[in-house]
Backbone bond lengths (Angstrom), bond angles and torsions (degrees), N, CA, C in turn:
res aa  C-N    CA-C-N  psi(-1)  N-CA   C-N-CA  omega(-1)  CA-C   N-CA-C  phi
1 M - - - 1.453 - - 1.361 117.17 -
2 A 1.395 121.42 160.44 1.502 125.82 -172.21 1.598 100.90 -84.85
3 E 1.264 110.04 145.97 1.523 115.88 174.86 1.491 110.19 -82.40
4 K 1.270 120.16 140.60 1.463 120.08 174.71 1.517 107.73 -92.97
5 P 1.408 110.34 144.62 1.510 112.22 179.52 1.405 114.72 -72.48
6 T 1.413 118.53 141.27 1.424 119.66 -178.96 1.550 112.84 -102.90
7 G 1.333 120.56 -20.74 1.353 122.30 179.83 1.490 110.11 -91.45
8 P 1.450 112.84 -177.66 1.403 119.19 179.11 1.560 113.63 -61.52
9 I 1.303 115.52 143.95 1.494 116.87 179.13 1.470 104.85 -106.47
10 E 1.454 112.25 136.09 1.463 117.62 179.09 1.571 105.88 -91.42
11 L 1.381 109.69 127.61 1.547 110.70 -175.31 1.442 109.59 -115.85
12 G 1.318 121.38 40.16 1.476 127.82 171.94 1.415 108.17 117.26
13 A 1.371 113.36 -166.53 1.503 120.14 -179.59 1.521 113.20 -58.96
14 P 1.378 116.00 158.15 1.375 119.74 173.33 1.509 106.68 -71.50
15 M 1.292 116.80 151.64 1.414 131.19 -176.10 1.605 105.93 -70.45
16 D 1.312 116.00 138.53 1.495 122.48 173.14 1.456 107.15 -101.99
17 Y 1.280 122.04 89.86 1.492 124.53 -167.85 1.627 108.83 -73.99
18 S 1.201 115.66 -26.95 1.577 113.95 173.82 1.468 110.01 -59.59
19 E 1.376 111.82 -50.82 1.464 114.34 -178.70 1.358 119.67 -66.65
20 H 1.308 113.62 -34.02 1.448 122.05 171.24 1.543 112.44 -58.29
21 E 1.392 117.93 -44.81 1.531 121.21 179.02 1.527 108.96 -67.60
22 K 1.297 120.40 -36.83 1.457 123.34 179.03 1.551 109.74 -64.72
23 T 1.193 117.02 -43.18 1.572 123.75 178.51 1.475 109.29 -63.13
24 Y 1.362 114.11 -38.59 1.497 116.31 -169.49 1.606 104.22 -78.24
25 G 1.389 117.15 -37.29 1.355 121.34 177.74 1.551 113.14 -61.75
26 F 1.340 115.50 -39.99 1.462 122.37 177.07 1.535 111.39 -66.45
27 F 1.342 118.62 -40.83 1.330 124.13 172.36 1.597 116.57 -58.17
28 L 1.303 118.83 -43.18 1.381 125.98 170.28 1.453 119.66 -62.11
29 S 1.323 115.44 -37.40 1.452 123.96 177.52 1.573 106.57 -76.39
30 A 1.224 118.16 -38.14 1.475 116.86 -179.54 1.594 108.41 -66.93
31 A 1.338 117.40 -47.33 1.409 122.52 175.20 1.555 116.65 -55.57
32 K 1.336 112.47 -42.41 1.512 119.52 178.84 1.575 110.74 -66.86
33 Y 1.291 115.30 -49.87 1.492 119.02 -177.51 1.502 109.92 -77.65
34 G 1.267 122.48 -24.57 1.527 121.01 177.87 1.565 104.47 -77.52
35 T 1.285 124.61 -43.70 1.439 125.91 175.02 1.601 108.83 -53.96
36 M 1.291 112.81 -45.23 1.499 117.32 -172.19 1.604 105.43 -64.85
37 F 1.302 115.78 -42.26 1.470 119.16 -177.42 1.664 110.94 -67.12
38 V 1.296 115.58 -43.16 1.438 115.87 172.67 1.490 115.39 -58.79
39 V 1.418 115.42 -45.02 1.447 113.45 175.80 1.507 113.99 -63.46
40 T 1.213 119.05 -45.17 1.594 121.16 174.44 1.505 114.99 -57.50
41 L 1.416 113.60 -36.56 1.561 115.16 179.89 1.589 106.45 -69.20
42 L 1.256 116.42 -41.71 1.576 121.24 177.41 1.570 107.22 -61.31
43 I 1.189 124.02 -45.59 1.368 123.12 175.47 1.523 115.08 -58.54
44 A 1.444 111.28 -53.07 1.436 113.79 174.23 1.451 116.32 -50.67
45 M 1.434 116.41 -46.81 1.375 123.61 174.70 1.506 120.23 -50.58
46 A 1.323 109.51 -43.99 1.451 120.69 175.35 1.474 108.85 -58.30
47 I 1.399 119.15 -49.47 1.429 128.10 -174.98 1.485 105.51 -58.65
48 G 1.350 117.48 -42.56 1.531 120.56 -171.92 1.493 113.90 -80.10
49 F 1.360 114.93 -35.88 1.529 119.52 -178.54 1.515 115.45 -88.56
50 F 1.434 118.75 -33.66 1.358 113.74 -175.63 1.570 114.58 -107.57
51 T 1.276 118.02 10.39 1.523 120.53 178.77 1.426 100.78 -127.91
52 G 1.229 112.39 170.93 1.627 116.62 177.65 1.511 110.80 -90.00
53 A 1.295 118.54 25.06 1.408 119.95 -173.43 1.432 112.50 -76.35
54 G 1.355 121.20 -40.55 1.338 121.68 178.09 1.568 115.58 94.42
55 F 1.324 115.59 172.07 1.483 123.57 -174.81 1.529 114.47 -61.00
56 I 1.293 119.68 -46.20 1.376 120.01 -176.89 1.516 112.78 -69.80
57 T 1.285 122.79 -34.37 1.343 128.19 178.29 1.575 108.94 -68.49
58 A 1.286 118.20 -40.64 1.411 123.70 179.18 1.596 110.95 -71.99
59 L 1.398 112.63 -35.07 1.511 110.95 174.40 1.522 112.92 -65.06
60 I 1.358 110.77 -34.11 1.534 115.82 -177.26 1.480 107.92 -70.75
61 A 1.240 114.27 -35.62 1.560 117.39 178.66 1.442 110.53 -69.20
62 L 1.305 116.73 -38.34 1.582 121.19 -178.67 1.606 103.46 -63.64
63 V 1.290 117.93 -50.34 1.579 115.43 -177.10 1.567 108.77 -65.21
64 F 1.304 122.32 -42.04 1.468 122.76 -177.86 1.520 107.54 -66.70
65 L 1.356 122.33 -40.04 1.410 120.73 -178.13 1.534 113.05 -71.26
66 N 1.378 119.23 -25.96 1.373 121.34 179.04 1.522 108.90 -83.54
67 I 1.246 120.82 -33.95 1.552 121.13 171.36 1.553 109.73 -62.01
68 A 1.250 116.22 -46.93 1.522 124.40 179.53 1.658 107.35 -59.61
69 G 1.312 112.61 -46.70 1.537 117.05 -177.57 1.510 109.75 -66.60
70 V 1.284 119.62 -36.59 1.451 116.16 177.74 1.556 115.37 -72.18
71 F 1.316 112.38 -31.90 1.421 111.95 172.22 1.551 116.04 -74.30
72 L 1.324 115.33 -26.99 1.474 118.92 174.99 1.600 113.85 -77.78
73 L 1.321 113.30 -31.31 1.473 114.08 -175.52 1.630 110.22 -93.57
74 R 1.223 121.00 2.70 1.405 123.80 174.59 1.611 111.48 -61.21
75 G 1.273 112.18 138.21 1.506 106.70 173.08 1.489 113.09 128.46
């Protein structure tokens, strides 16, 4: 029969925790700002399609809402 190891088993390279935390922080930021962009895009589409505002007004609303969202989500 095969012998079972009794000591610690090395499972690869040691973890680089600072790099892990930077990657996780980037993922959270991308999820936060990506969600904000999708929500503002939906609001701008609703303005453009369901009101008489038109494309240019919806585009201006999209830009304004994204700028406001970036200022509100900082931190």
